[in-house]
N, C-alpha and C positions, 0 to 999 in steps of 0.2 A: 682811539686819539692819535694822534698822528705825530711820530717828533716832531720837535722842535731844532732839529738839527737835518740836513740833508744826508743823507748814511757817508756820503764819499770823500766829500770836501769838506764836513766839519765846520761851515758857515752855518749861520742861525740864519729860519726861517724869518724874513717878515712877516709883524704881526697883524693881522687883518684890519681895516677899521673902524667895523663894527665890534671887532671884538675893543679894541684901545677902547671905544665910546661908550663900550659897557663896564669893565672896568673904573674907568675915570669917574661914573655915576655911581659905581660900587663905593667908590673912593669916597664919593662926595656925602653922600647918604649915610656913611659911615663918621665921617667928621662933624656932620649937622648934627645927627643921636648924639654924640661927647661934649657937642659946647655945653651945653649946658648944665652938663656932670663938673666940667674942670669949670666952669664959670664959678658954681655953688660951694666946689672948695674952695676954689679961693678967696670967697667971699669969706668963706667962713675963718681960711689962716689970717685975713687981713684984718679980720675983727675980734681976736685974741687979743 
């Protein structure tokens, strides 16, 4: 793995577009999987 910073300047390297897209897709998938669980918990709390 390459470091996130350039060795001498300390500046962060820019993230590649493909890597950004892949991370966003993972975030979306995780959010989609959590929605039904949170929804059922809310329904349960409201019905008390």
